[in-house]
Every structure is written in structure tokens, then in C-alpha cells.
C-alpha positions in Angstrom: 1.7 50.9 87.2 3.9 52.4 89.8 3.3 56.0 90.9 6.5 57.9 91.7 6.1 60.8 94.1 7.8 63.9 92.9 10.2 65.5 95.2 8.7 68.5 97.0 9.3 71.8 95.2 12.3 73.5 96.7 11.2 77.1 97.1 13.9 79.7 97.0 13.7 82.2 99.9 12.3 85.5 98.8 13.1 89.0 99.7 10.5 91.1 101.5 10.3 94.8 102.4 10.9 94.3 106.1 14.2 92.6 105.4 15.2 95.5 103.2 14.2 98.0 105.8 16.4 96.2 108.3 19.3 96.2 105.9 18.9 100.0 105.3 18.7 100.7 109.0 21.8 98.7 109.7 23.7 100.5 107.0 22.5 103.8 108.4 23.3 103.1 112.1 26.2 100.7 111.8 24.8 98.1 114.1 21.8 95.8 114.7 21.3 97.5 118.0 20.9 100.9 116.3 18.7 99.4 113.6 16.5 97.8 116.3 16.0 101.2 118.0 15.2 102.9 114.8 12.7 100.2 113.7 11.1 99.6 117.1 12.1 95.9 117.1 14.3 93.7 119.2 17.9 93.2 118.3 17.3 89.5 117.7 14.4 90.3 115.3 16.7 92.6 113.2 19.4 89.9 113.2 16.9 87.4 112.0 15.7 89.7 109.2 19.3 90.2 108.1 20.0 86.5 108.1 16.9 85.9 106.0 17.9 88.5 103.5 21.4 87.1 103.1 19.9 83.6 102.6 17.5 85.0 100.0 20.3 86.8 98.2 22.8 84.0 98.4 25.7 86.1 99.7 26.8 87.8 102.9 26.1 91.5 103.3 28.3 92.0 106.4 31.4 90.6 107.8 31.4 90.1 111.5 34.7 91.1 113.2 35.1 91.4 116.9 31.4 91.9 117.5 31.1 94.6 114.8 29.4 94.5 111.4 31.4 95.6 108.4 29.5 96.1 105.1 30.7 94.0 102.2 31.2 95.6 98.7 28.0 93.9 97.7 26.1 95.6 100.5 27.5 99.0 99.4 26.5 98.4 95.9 22.9 97.3 96.9 22.4 100.2 99.3 21.4 102.8 96.7 18.8 100.6 95.1 17.5 99.3 98.4 17.2 102.8 99.8 15.3 104.0 96.7 12.9 101.0 96.9 12.2 101.4 100.6 11.6 105.1 100.3 9.3 104.5 97.3 7.3 101.9 99.3 7.0 104.4 102.2 5.7 107.0 99.7 3.2 104.5 98.5 2.0 104.0 102.0 1.7 107.7 102.5 -0.3 108.0 99.3 -2.6 105.2 100.5 -3.1 107.0 103.8 -4.1 110.1 101.9 -6.5 108.1 99.7 -8.0 106.6 102.8 -9.0 110.1 103.9 -11.3 110.1 100.9 -11.7 111.7 97.6 -12.5 115.1 99.0 -9.0 116.3 98.2 -8.4 117.0 101.8 -4.7 117.0 102.9 -3.6 114.6 105.7 -1.4 115.9 108.5 0.2 113.3 110.8 1.3 114.5 114.2 3.2 112.4 116.8 2.5 113.4 120.4 2.6 111.8 123.9 -0.6 110.2 125.0 -1.3 112.7 127.8 -1.4 115.7 125.4 -4.4 114.2 123.6 -6.6 114.2 126.8 -6.8 117.9 127.7 -4.2 120.0 125.8 -4.2 119.1 122.1 -7.9 118.9 121.3 -8.2 122.7 121.8 -5.1 123.4 119.8 -6.2 121.2 116.9 -9.7 122.6 117.0 -8.4 126.2 116.7 -6.1 125.2 113.8 -8.9 123.5 111.9 -11.1 126.5 112.1 -8.8 128.2 109.5 -7.9 124.9 107.6 -11.2 123.2 106.7 -9.4 121.2 103.9 -7.2 119.4 106.4 -7.6 116.1 108.2 -5.4 115.7 111.3 -4.3 112.2 112.4 -2.7 111.8 115.8 -0.1 109.1 116.6 0.3 108.7 120.3 2.8 106.9 122.4 6.2 107.2 124.2 8.8 109.7 123.0 10.9 107.0 121.4 7.9 105.8 119.5 7.2 109.3 118.3 10.8 109.6 117.1 10.5 106.3 115.1 7.2 107.5 113.6 8.9 110.7 112.3 11.9 108.7 111.1 9.7 106.2 109.1 7.4 108.9 107.8 4.4 107.7 109.8 4.3 111.2 111.3 5.1 114.5 109.6 6.4 116.0 112.9 6.6 114.9 116.5 6.6 116.5 119.9 9.7 115.0 121.6 11.8 115.3 124.7 15.3 116.7 124.1 17.9 115.4 123.4 16.3 112.8 121.2 17.3 109.1 121.5 17.8 108.9 117.7 20.1 111.5 116.2 19.9 113.3 112.8 16.5 114.9 113.2 15.8 118.5 112.2 14.9 119.8 115.7 13.2 123.0 116.7 13.6 123.5 120.5 10.4 124.8 121.9 10.0 125.0 125.7 11.5 124.2 129.1 9.8 122.9 132.2 10.8 121.1 135.4 9.6 118.1 137.2 6.9 118.5 139.8 5.6 116.2 142.5 1.8 115.7 142.3 -0.1 114.4 145.3 -3.7 114.3 146.6 -4.9 117.7 147.7 -5.0 116.6 151.4 -1.7 114.8 151.4 0.6 115.6 154.3 3.4 116.6 151.9 1.2 119.4 150.5 2.3 121.6 153.4 5.8 121.9 151.9 6.6 124.6 149.4 8.7 122.1 147.4 9.4 118.4 147.7 12.9 117.1 148.1 13.8 113.5 147.3 14.3 112.9 151.1 10.6 113.7 151.7 9.7 110.6 149.7 11.2 108.0 152.1 8.5 105.3 152.6 6.0 107.3 150.6 3.9 105.2 148.1 4.7 106.2 144.5 3.0 106.2 141.2 5.9 106.0 138.7 6.3 106.4 135.0 7.4 103.2 133.2 10.9 101.8 133.7 11.9 102.1 130.1 11.6 105.9 130.2 14.8 108.1 130.4 13.3 110.2 133.2 12.8 107.0 135.3 16.5 106.3 135.1 17.2 109.9 136.3 14.8 109.5 139.2 16.3 106.1 140.2 19.7 107.7 140.3 18.4 110.5 142.6 16.9 107.9 144.9 20.2 105.9 145.0 22.2 109.1 145.7 19.8 109.8 148.7 20.1 106.2 149.9 16.4 105.7 149.4 14.5 102.7 148.0 11.4 104.0 146.0 8.1 102.5 147.3 6.5 101.9 143.9 2.7 101.1 144.1 1.7 101.6 140.5 3.6 101.9 137.2 2.0 103.9 134.4 3.0 105.1 131.0 1.6 108.6 130.7 1.4 111.7 132.8 -2.4 111.7 132.6 -2.6 108.2 134.0 -0.1 109.2 136.8 -2.3 112.1 137.8 -5.4 110.0 137.7 -4.0 107.4 140.0 -2.6 110.0 142.3 -6.1 111.5 142.5 -7.4 108.1 143.7 -5.0 108.3 146.7 -2.6 105.5 145.5 0.5 107.6 146.0 2.4 110.6 144.8 4.2 111.0 141.4 7.0 113.0 139.8 6.1 114.2 136.3 6.8 117.0 134.0 5.2 120.3 135.0 3.9 121.2 131.5 1.6 118.2 131.2 0.8 118.0 134.9 -0.6 121.6 134.7 -3.4 120.4 132.4 -4.7 117.9 135.0 -5.2 120.3 137.9 -8.9 119.9 137.6 -8.4 116.6 139.4 -8.3 116.7 143.3 -4.5 117.0 143.2 -1.9 119.6 143.9 1.7 120.0 142.6 4.9 121.2 144.2 8.3 121.8 142.6 10.6 118.8 142.9 14.2 119.1 144.2 16.8 118.5 143.0 15.5 120.1 139.9 14.5 117.6 137.1 14.7 119.6 133.9 12.7 118.8 130.8 13.4 120.3 127.3 10.9 119.7 124.6 10.9 120.5 120.9 9.5 119.5 117.5 11.3 116.8 115.4 11.2 116.7 111.6 13.0 114.5 109.1 16.3 116.3 108.2 16.5 115.0 104.7 13.1 116.3 103.4 11.8 119.8 103.0 8.7 120.7 105.1 5.4 121.4 103.4 3.6 124.6 104.0 0.9 122.7 106.0 3.5 121.1 108.3 5.2 124.5 108.9 1.8 126.2 109.6 0.8 123.6 112.1 4.3 123.6 113.8 4.1 127.4 114.2 0.5 127.1 115.6 1.5 124.4 118.0 4.6 126.4 119.2 2.6 129.6 119.7 0.0 127.8 121.8 2.3 125.8 123.9 4.6 128.7 124.7 1.8 131.1 125.5 1.2 132.0 129.2 -1.3 129.7 130.9 
């Protein structure tokens, strides 16, 4: 008897949620670059997800003309259903998060903030808020400002503390406060004798700099180039708190926003205004397509009142 091997089962590619999210983001932003920014992925990853989705569906969703994506009629027809499905899955995730809190019927409030705010500033603000809201659980999502924007956009956060203007458009924004850049240095640093620090003062001075991907780093690099200076970077960090801590250890001076720096003055450091002025505008970001709950509004009002109060 001869045994004949059966040909391997040819599995048809299947559609998954990540592919649909990529499709929805491309339709919203008009490009894989915009979708990548919104999703927090690389452009190649978004292109790969789109290609996989088209393979699974069996037809093209976009025509590629002169480097631009043009949605096909099939893509336009699918968009409503896909958007509803993706939004529904995100609501399920939110419900699961709330269930994870427990069956105590407590409400979950998700807040996106920069990492440095969680070290000194935010614990006091949240503690005061919870005194009057014992039925609330607060979850903090920390990271860079662009990560906070994406968290609000994909509903991982109910609101986010962001630098203005935002990288991603179409948020509902409440401007909140203004501050300027300061130069922080060890308390006994020779530059501390100056009333303010000009960029020329930083020639050949070791620096602790915020990460290269930040918008403020680009602004600083432009100032150095205009002054014909090459920054002497010793350490790169990704939060104001970390910058202040490294400065306190004598590894250099740093240029950071004055609001957050003011909450690390318990360290053996001092700050001086930086010139030319480096303005920072901050606000709260909300999804523009959804009404705010009373809980979100209450916390936003509390946060604004505390952050704008005199130190």
C-alpha cells in the first residue's frame, strides 16, 4: 500500500485588529508617516500591516501615485465598518481595565503625564483629589509628550498633560500655563555667579541634555549653531528629574523647563534664566470627538488650579 502525503493546508491570511488600526490611522492622516506617528510605530511597520491587510482581503486599499496614497472606493466603503470595529474593541479594552480595578464599583481615571511630574509634583495633587473622591482609582501613564498624545488618541488616557503646540492635531486643548527654560547647575558651579545664562556661556561646558528626539532639543541645537558653538554633551537623559539628578552629581549643567525644575530645588543645584528665552506652553489634551465625563472634568479643573497656583 502506498501512502500519499496530502499537500499542506493552504491557510488564507487572516485580518487582525492591529492591521485595522493601521488602516484607520492611514485613512485619518493620509499617509503611513502620519499613521506611524499616531500609532507609535515605525513607518515600515505600518506599511507592513497595510500590506498584510490587503493580502488578507484580496484587494488593494490604496493606489500609490507619486509617493502618495490614494484610497480606493473599497477602502472608503470599508472605513465606516472598520472604524466602528476598532472603536468597539478599544471600548472593550477600557471596560476590561475598569473590571481589572475590581468589583468595588470604583471608577478608573487614566492620566498621561511626563515622568518628572510623578516624582515630586503629582503625588500631592492626586492625594488631595482622592481625599474628596474615595470611589476613584487613578492610573498614571508616564512618558514623553508624544507618547502622552498617542495615549489620549487611542483612549489609553482620558486626558494628558502636553507641551503646546501638540505634534498630533485635532485634540481638544485647554491651554494652562507658560514657563521658560532655565539652566540648572551645581550650587557651587562658576556659572552660578551670573544672573542669567546666555548660550555663549556654555562654550566648552559639559552638558546634561534631554533626548535628541525631543522638540526642545532641536530648538537648543539651533541656538548652539546660531552662536557657532558645539554642545559638549556628557549625558543624555529623558526626563527633567533625571537631568536635575545628574546635574546634582556634578556631571554638567542642563537646560530644562522652569516649571518642572522648580520641584527639584531640594537637590544641591541652582537655576538661572536661560537666554535667548526658550518658551514652554503647556495644556491639557482631550479627545475632540468624545464628551468629557464629570470625573475627567473635575480632575482637569483640580490639576489646573494646583499647577497655576503660586508656588
